[in-house]
C-alpha positions, -999 to 999 in steps of 0.1 A, spaced: 142 164 130 133 127 133 167 110 137 202 122 143 234 102 149 271 109 153 300 87 145 338 92 149 359 75 122 394 61 125 410 95 118 390 113 146 366 130 122 330 134 135 304 123 110 269 134 116 238 119 100 204 134 103 171 125 87 136 139 89 102 135 74 77 160 59 49 139 73 55 140 111 19 133 121 15 104 95 -13 122 77 1 114 42 8 78 51 -27 74 64 -42 88 33 -21 66 11 -30 35 31 -67 44 29 -64 49 -9 -46 16 -14 -72 -2 7 -100 13 -13 -83 3 -46 -79 -33 -33 -115 -35 -23 -126 -23 -57 -103 -49 -74 -118 -76 -52 -154 -65 -60 -145 -65 -97 -132 -100 -95 -163 -112 -76 -186 -96 -102 -167 -114 -130 -169 -147 -112 -206 -142 -106 -212 -134 -143 -192 -165 -153 -211 -187 -130 -244 -173 -142 -233 -179 -178 -224 -215 -171 -257 -222 -154 -277 -207 -183 -257 -227 -208 -263 -260 -188 -300 -253 -186 -304 -248 -224 -285 -280 -233 
């Protein structure tokens, strides 16, 4: 159990709230963060490649004119 709280309402009733996680050591969260970081790196590399190809294309056009 990760979190448990009690509350007494106006009628004297006890209300209990409990929550937990199926990832207590954070392994799943760590894997998700690593996957997301890898995807972001791949996107950045793809954008850089496109920009490089565009700049090369512009240079070659200027040289031929």
